[in-house]
PAMIDREN-993717 format. One line per field, with one value per atom (N, C-alpha, C): residue number from 1; atom name; x, y, z. Coordinates in steps of 0.001 Angstrom, whole numbers. Atoms other than C-alpha are relative to their C-alpha. Example, Ala and Ser with C-alpha at 12.3 -4.5 7.8 and 13.67 -1.06 7.14 Angstrom:
residues 2
n <- c(1,1,1,2,2,2) .
atom <- c(N,CA,C,N,CA,C) .
c1 <- c(890,12300,900,-820,13670,-770) .
c2 <- c(-1190,-4500,1200,-1190,-1060,1090) .
c3 <- c(0,7800,0,-60,7140,730) .
END
This chain:
residues 183
n <- c(1,1,1,2,2,2,3,3,3,4,4,4,5,5,5,6,6,6,7,7,7,8,8,8,9,9,9,10,10,10,11,11,11,12,12,12,13,13,13,14,14,14,15,15,15,16,16,16,17,17,17,18,18,18,19,19,19,20,20,20,21,21,21,22,22,22,23,23,23,24,24,24,25,25,25,26,26,26,27,27,27,28,28,28,29,29,29,30,30,30,31,31,31,32,32,32,33,33,33,34,34,34,35,35,35,36,36,36,37,37,37,38,38,38,39,39,39,40,40,40,41,41,41,42,42,42,43,43,43,44,44,44,45,45,45,46,46,46,47,47,47,48,48,48,49,49,49,50,50,50,51,51,51,52,52,52,53,53,53,54,54,54,55,55,55,56,56,56,57,57,57,58,58,58,59,59,59,60,60,60,61,61,61,62,62,62,63,63,63,64,64,64,65,65,65,66,66,66,67,67,67,68,68,68,69,69,69,70,70,70,71,71,71,72,72,72,73,73,73,74,74,74,75,75,75,76,76,76,77,77,77,78,78,78,79,79,79,80,80,80,81,81,81,82,82,82,83,83,83,84,84,84,85,85,85,86,86,86,87,87,87,88,88,88,89,89,89,90,90,90,91,91,91,92,92,92,93,93,93,94,94,94,95,95,95,96,96,96,97,97,97,98,98,98,99,99,99,100,100,100,101,101,101,102,102,102,103,103,103,104,104,104,105,105,105,106,106,106,107,107,107,108,108,108,109,109,109,110,110,110,111,111,111,112,112,112,113,113,113,114,114,114,115,115,115,116,116,116,117,117,117,118,118,118,119,119,119,120,120,120,121,121,121,122,122,122,123,123,123,124,124,124,125,125,125,126,126,126,127,127,127,128,128,128,129,129,129,130,130,130,131,131,131,132,132,132,133,133,133,134,134,134,135,135,135,136,136,136,137,137,137,138,138,138,139,139,139,140,140,140,141,141,141,142,142,142,143,143,143,144,144,144,145,145,145,146,146,146,147,147,147,148,148,148,149,149,149,150,150,150,151,151,151,152,152,152,153,153,153,154,154,154,155,155,155,156,156,156,157,157,157,158,158,158,159,159,159,160,160,160,161,161,161,162,162,162,163,163,163,164,164,164,165,165,165,166,166,166,167,167,167,168,168,168,169,169,169,170,170,170,171,171,171,172,172,172,173,173,173,174,174,174,175,175,175,176,176,176,177,177,177,178,178,178,179,179,179,180,180,180,181,181,181,182,182,182,183,183,183) .
atom <- c(N,CA,C,N,CA,C,N,CA,C,N,CA,C,N,CA,C,N,CA,C,N,CA,C,N,CA,C,N,CA,C,N,CA,C,N,CA,C,N,CA,C,N,CA,C,N,CA,C,N,CA,C,N,CA,C,N,CA,C,N,CA,C,N,CA,C,N,CA,C,N,CA,C,N,CA,C,N,CA,C,N,CA,C,N,CA,C,N,CA,C,N,CA,C,N,CA,C,N,CA,C,N,CA,C,N,CA,C,N,CA,C,N,CA,C,N,CA,C,N,CA,C,N,CA,C,N,CA,C,N,CA,C,N,CA,C,N,CA,C,N,CA,C,N,CA,C,N,CA,C,N,CA,C,N,CA,C,N,CA,C,N,CA,C,N,CA,C,N,CA,C,N,CA,C,N,CA,C,N,CA,C,N,CA,C,N,CA,C,N,CA,C,N,CA,C,N,CA,C,N,CA,C,N,CA,C,N,CA,C,N,CA,C,N,CA,C,N,CA,C,N,CA,C,N,CA,C,N,CA,C,N,CA,C,N,CA,C,N,CA,C,N,CA,C,N,CA,C,N,CA,C,N,CA,C,N,CA,C,N,CA,C,N,CA,C,N,CA,C,N,CA,C,N,CA,C,N,CA,C,N,CA,C,N,CA,C,N,CA,C,N,CA,C,N,CA,C,N,CA,C,N,CA,C,N,CA,C,N,CA,C,N,CA,C,N,CA,C,N,CA,C,N,CA,C,N,CA,C,N,CA,C,N,CA,C,N,CA,C,N,CA,C,N,CA,C,N,CA,C,N,CA,C,N,CA,C,N,CA,C,N,CA,C,N,CA,C,N,CA,C,N,CA,C,N,CA,C,N,CA,C,N,CA,C,N,CA,C,N,CA,C,N,CA,C,N,CA,C,N,CA,C,N,CA,C,N,CA,C,N,CA,C,N,CA,C,N,CA,C,N,CA,C,N,CA,C,N,CA,C,N,CA,C,N,CA,C,N,CA,C,N,CA,C,N,CA,C,N,CA,C,N,CA,C,N,CA,C,N,CA,C,N,CA,C,N,CA,C,N,CA,C,N,CA,C,N,CA,C,N,CA,C,N,CA,C,N,CA,C,N,CA,C,N,CA,C,N,CA,C,N,CA,C,N,CA,C,N,CA,C,N,CA,C,N,CA,C,N,CA,C,N,CA,C,N,CA,C,N,CA,C,N,CA,C,N,CA,C,N,CA,C,N,CA,C,N,CA,C,N,CA,C,N,CA,C,N,CA,C,N,CA,C,N,CA,C,N,CA,C,N,CA,C,N,CA,C,N,CA,C,N,CA,C,N,CA,C,N,CA,C,N,CA,C,N,CA,C,N,CA,C,N,CA,C,N,CA,C,N,CA,C,N,CA,C,N,CA,C,N,CA,C,N,CA,C,N,CA,C,N,CA,C,N,CA,C,N,CA,C) .
c1 <- c(750,-973,-1516,1408,-4416,-834,928,-7269,-1090,1052,-9688,-1371,1362,-13467,-456,475,-15067,-1421,1391,-18658,-127,206,-20087,-531,535,-20845,-1497,1411,-24321,-712,618,-25107,156,-160,-23747,-990,939,-25894,-1430,1287,-28954,-327,112,-28347,-127,104,-27886,-1440,1398,-31177,-949,935,-32993,109,-224,-31488,-651,552,-32373,-1532,1427,-35857,-679,576,-36486,194,-238,-34913,-1089,1098,-37374,-1283,1266,-40269,-96,-50,-39196,-162,58,-38642,-1314,1294,-42086,-901,864,-43698,-1424,1416,-46874,-316,427,-48878,-231,250,-49811,511,-448,-48122,-606,650,-50181,958,-936,-47460,1206,-1149,-43938,973,-956,-41417,1292,-1267,-37802,947,-997,-35249,1362,-1440,-31594,800,-706,-29640,1470,-1416,-26024,604,-571,-25299,1421,-1444,-21645,501,-566,-19751,1502,-1458,-16328,516,-548,-13994,595,-598,-13119,1008,-1059,-9887,-43,85,-9950,1315,-1360,-6743,-124,-217,-5994,1457,-1415,-2705,169,-398,-1266,1355,-1290,1489,378,-637,3645,1260,-1232,6269,387,-545,8506,395,-314,8796,376,-492,10872,-122,-18,11201,-1319,1395,7398,-672,557,5526,-1422,1301,2478,-477,570,59,-1205,1118,-2430,-533,568,-4844,-804,486,-5781,-741,778,-8461,702,-704,-6641,-791,845,-9593,-143,184,-10150,903,-1026,-7276,-485,569,-9506,667,-599,-7870,-1156,1024,-9933,304,-435,-7967,1412,-1291,-5052,294,-326,-3138,1310,-1122,-669,298,-289,1135,-539,522,-412,1165,-920,1425,268,-258,3103,-169,134,3134,-1474,1433,-569,-605,482,-1333,363,-408,731,-715,699,-871,-1478,1406,-4338,-88,47,-3522,164,-237,-2107,-1157,1124,-4846,-1297,1254,-7654,26,-71,-6337,-70,108,-5929,-1423,1401,-9422,-903,778,-10853,195,-287,-9159,-597,537,-10227,-1493,1452,-13848,-368,345,-13832,256,-384,-12094,-639,535,-12851,-1428,1391,-16184,-851,767,-17384,12,-13,-16152,-916,904,-17937,-1422,1375,-21115,-477,352,-21045,-224,184,-20575,-1321,1240,-23435,-1252,1099,-25686,-257,83,-24979,-535,417,-25533,-1506,1392,-28861,-1007,933,-30407,-966,962,-32337,667,-499,-31970,147,-62,-32529,1321,-1185,-29457,1184,-1192,-27138,212,-184,-27755,839,-786,-26051,1532,-1435,-22762,660,-591,-22225,270,-216,-22422,1416,-1325,-19016,991,-839,-17435,-115,207,-18985,647,-576,-17897,1484,-1438,-14372,526,-407,-14164,-151,190,-15556,1117,-1084,-12986,1326,-1243,-10143,27,93,-11391,165,-118,-11667,1498,-1403,-8124,875,-773,-6771,-186,315,-8540,700,-616,-7206,1531,-1344,-3686,308,-317,-3888,-290,369,-5629,293,-317,-4263,1311,-1254,-1101,-17,239,-2502,-1269,1151,-4779,-479,507,-7010,-1027,1023,-9033,-640,755,-11688,-1065,1093,-13969,-1336,1252,-17462,-1103,1133,-20893,-114,44,-20108,-697,640,-22361,368,-186,-21874,-1022,1003,-23471,-951,941,-26535,367,-362,-25853,-1214,1109,-28001,259,-31,-28795,715,-691,-27668,1493,-1501,-24234,549,-518,-23873,34,11,-24940,1142,-1130,-22495,1344,-1281,-19712,230,-174,-20322,299,-297,-20406,1392,-1385,-17211,1010,-916,-15524,24,101,-16820,739,-727,-15496,1480,-1496,-12138,610,-532,-11798,-364,259,-13035,-1232,1215,-16400,-1115,1110,-19386,-1290,1223,-22752,-1013,960,-25358,-1203,1227,-28313,-1209) .
c2 <- c(-226,13663,224,-314,15267,24,11,14515,961,-1026,17332,-710,597,16716,-169,304,15103,479,-479,16298,1425,-1438,19724,197,-386,21432,151,-194,22319,-1377,1351,18606,-608,575,17696,638,-746,20386,-471,522,19236,-1362,1307,15652,-43,-59,16557,511,-494,18595,-1116,1068,15709,-1075,1027,13261,339,-418,15300,214,-85,16053,-1422,1339,12298,-581,498,11561,621,-635,14042,-619,631,12521,-1374,1386,9066,-4,-44,10007,561,-499,11714,-1152,1164,8219,288,-338,9627,-713,697,7830,998,-1060,11073,1383,-1333,14480,961,-989,17383,1076,-972,19945,-185,85,20094,1141,-1056,22873,-401,327,21986,1124,-1067,24674,-548,462,23959,1180,-1148,26035,-212,-49,26917,-998,974,25181,472,-271,24876,-1155,997,23119,-81,245,21617,-1230,1140,19189,-843,944,16101,-853,829,14482,-1373,1343,10732,-715,625,8594,-1090,1047,6571,-227,394,4747,-340,387,4662,-561,604,2188,-399,452,1830,-670,736,-703,-801,786,-2743,-1316,1282,-6466,-807,802,-8576,893,-919,-5466,284,-280,-5038,935,-1001,-2079,-361,333,-2587,1269,-1131,-95,-508,397,-497,1221,-995,1923,-690,636,1000,972,-860,2472,103,-121,3957,-239,195,3528,-1461,1361,-175,-1041,809,-1541,-801,706,-2733,490,-397,-2741,501,-606,-413,-107,-25,-527,-603,539,-2436,-150,113,-2430,-798,858,-5124,-258,355,-5965,-1306,1331,-8731,-921,996,-11893,35,-154,-11414,-1354,1314,-15188,-389,299,-15513,852,-937,-12512,-515,560,-13988,-1243,1242,-17385,233,-324,-15835,593,-538,-13944,-1119,1158,-17009,-995,989,-19403,630,-644,-16897,279,-173,-16018,-1299,1299,-19670,-568,407,-20573,799,-906,-17504,-299,296,-18326,-1379,1328,-21990,138,-182,-20952,771,-833,-18259,-678,559,-20182,-1381,1369,-23862,-113,-8,-23292,486,-520,-21151,-970,948,-23699,-1194,1105,-26514,368,-437,-24507,153,-198,-23604,-1374,1307,-27234,-635,530,-28277,646,-738,-25521,-400,329,-26417,-1381,1389,-30123,-165,132,-29566,461,-476,-27617,994,-944,-25403,1412,-1405,-21663,715,-635,-20673,-319,410,-22559,797,-833,-20165,1091,-1030,-17629,-447,637,-20033,60,-87,-19643,1185,-1159,-16210,-256,209,-17664,-387,247,-19244,1154,-1179,-16109,1000,-910,-13966,-534,609,-16448,143,-117,-16413,1389,-1440,-12604,390,-288,-12350,-604,657,-14851,774,-697,-12917,1350,-1392,-9557,-200,270,-11052,-310,271,-12420,1296,-1268,-9066,876,-825,-7183,-507,567,-9586,228,-293,-9148,1453,-1426,-5391,647,-678,-4439,-854,828,-7223,415,-458,-5220,281,-285,-3994,-740,629,-5903,893,-956,-3630,-718,508,-4547,1249,-1052,-2188,-602,460,-2681,478,-376,-2785,-257,183,-2616,811,-825,-125,1238,-1311,2790,657,-773,5535,-407,386,4510,1150,-1064,6466,667,-790,9185,53,-17,8810,1124,-1230,11731,-290,287,9981,-136,116,9244,1434,-1388,12984,617,-585,13995,-593,600,11543,455,-436,12615,1493,-1395,16307,116,-54,15672,-542,464,13600,1061,-1105,16423,1133,-1046,18961,-330,428,17002,-75,127,16498,1402,-1403,20299,712,-555,20934,892,-848,22474,-688,522,22009,2,-17,20994,923,-943,23718,-753,678,22724,728) .
c3 <- c(1200,595,480,-379,904,-1311,1120,-1472,229,-88,-2227,-9,67,-1744,-1409,1346,-4736,-261,158,-4113,300,-257,-4011,1373,-1341,-718,-12,50,-1825,-13,-10,-2501,1439,-1324,924,957,-834,2626,-295,329,744,525,-468,1660,1545,-1422,5335,430,-266,5317,-118,270,3782,1093,-1026,6279,1368,-1320,9375,-46,107,8055,144,-59,7556,1473,-1322,10999,982,-859,12680,-246,336,10867,616,-526,11957,1521,-1484,15584,582,-466,15803,356,-241,15840,-245,329,14160,-1318,1220,11525,-1149,1035,9794,507,-381,9886,-953,826,8583,-407,398,8616,940,-771,9821,-350,239,10307,771,-613,10958,-201,163,11676,244,-103,11138,577,-752,13690,-141,-22,13504,-1047,1055,10180,-231,289,9463,-884,862,6761,274,-275,7488,-718,623,5827,1135,-1014,7942,-730,563,7175,538,-358,7136,-382,294,7285,-1076,999,4123,-142,201,3775,-1383,1369,247,36,-13,-75,-1384,1312,-3188,271,-222,-3313,-1210,1108,-5653,614,-429,-5315,-1261,1110,-7720,-1288,1089,-9992,-641,495,-10342,1078,-855,-8899,431,-546,-6664,745,-724,-5052,774,-846,-2161,697,-784,-539,1144,-1137,2983,898,-979,5264,1304,-1179,8162,1226,-1192,10496,422,-346,10232,-641,621,8129,-1245,1141,5242,-1272,1302,1741,-870,840,-393,-1516,1387,-3625,-133,214,-5008,-1488,1387,-8273,-31,143,-9342,-1540,1443,-12604,-384,524,-14704,-349,358,-15560,-1510,1437,-18974,-693,651,-19695,-121,110,-18953,-1140,1044,-21188,-1430,1257,-24027,-357,264,-23703,-380,326,-23665,-1470,1314,-26862,-1043,974,-28724,-28,-31,-27648,-549,494,-28251,-1542,1482,-31737,-761,682,-32632,-9,-50,-31452,-865,869,-33157,-1479,1356,-36422,-433,316,-36220,-163,133,-35664,-1159,1148,-38281,-1330,1295,-41052,-176,184,-40536,353,-342,-38810,-1087,1126,-41692,-1143,1095,-44276,318,-385,-42357,-84,46,-42014,-1451,1383,-45689,-663,600,-46715,439,-493,-44430,-599,568,-45782,-1393,1411,-49406,-126,49,-48790,439,-475,-47001,-1032,1052,-49942,576,-605,-47463,-178,184,-48363,1347,-1281,-44744,778,-737,-43476,-483,407,-45445,993,-1051,-42658,1126,-1087,-40228,-345,405,-42245,710,-618,-40600,1457,-1413,-37042,397,-394,-36891,-268,258,-38407,1153,-1109,-35711,1300,-1233,-32960,-72,140,-34321,240,-173,-34451,1501,-1400,-30894,889,-756,-29604,-209,259,-31262,660,-678,-29917,1495,-1471,-26363,307,-250,-26635,-102,155,-27820,1212,-1154,-25063,1273,-1197,-22406,-69,131,-23812,149,44,-24290,1357,-1265,-20991,1200,-1156,-18711,657,-586,-17907,1486,-1423,-14640,525,-668,-12306,1103,-978,-10220,898,-899,-7112,643,-696,-5895,869,-905,-2959,-602,610,-4482,993,-784,-3054,1285,-1304,-277,-241,45,280,1276,-1224,2718,1041,-994,5938,361,-303,6885,1283,-1173,9371,928,-919,12425,1021,-865,14741,1309,-1256,17896,-133,202,16337,-89,85,15533,1333,-1356,19014,822,-778,20611,-471,555,18234,423,-404,19014,1500,-1397,22771,300,-186,22581,-389,415,20657,1000,-959,23072,1351,-1165,26031,-211,313,24294,44,22,23966,1313,-1283,27546,6,64,26522,777,-741,28707,-811,753,27287,680,-622,27808,590,-569,30080,-242) .
END
């Protein structure tokens, strides 16, 4: 299975130009640069295929899926079925607590507000109703959307491309194909 590139080629070229311009500026080791002209020679755009292992399997009549980085073996993504008993329990408990808060909490708050005689305390009657509705909505969402459990690797950014890495990669590729480095 081959996944098509998700970014545009013009964005990739612009990012590469920006990266190499900054790398040249950094390698100049100057405090102030009045003007700078960088020429990009022999620009070429190519797609690099990277190995990703997609494993789909069935265990105890339940389907699972895992995406693994073929380079270092790290799990990038996983999808597993949720536990139906946990989902049902979350729905029942959430609805019961929400109804208790909405009905009995509102009645208790109304009794307290009427006994206090303060007109401002009537606004607190709405609070248990809101808490009850929020609990019921949270329970429903947990039941409705808990069918699949997904794991995604978060916080990863593309590593910055360094010029020396590119040079070593190009020289390694050249030597692999029997090309000599020009002197």
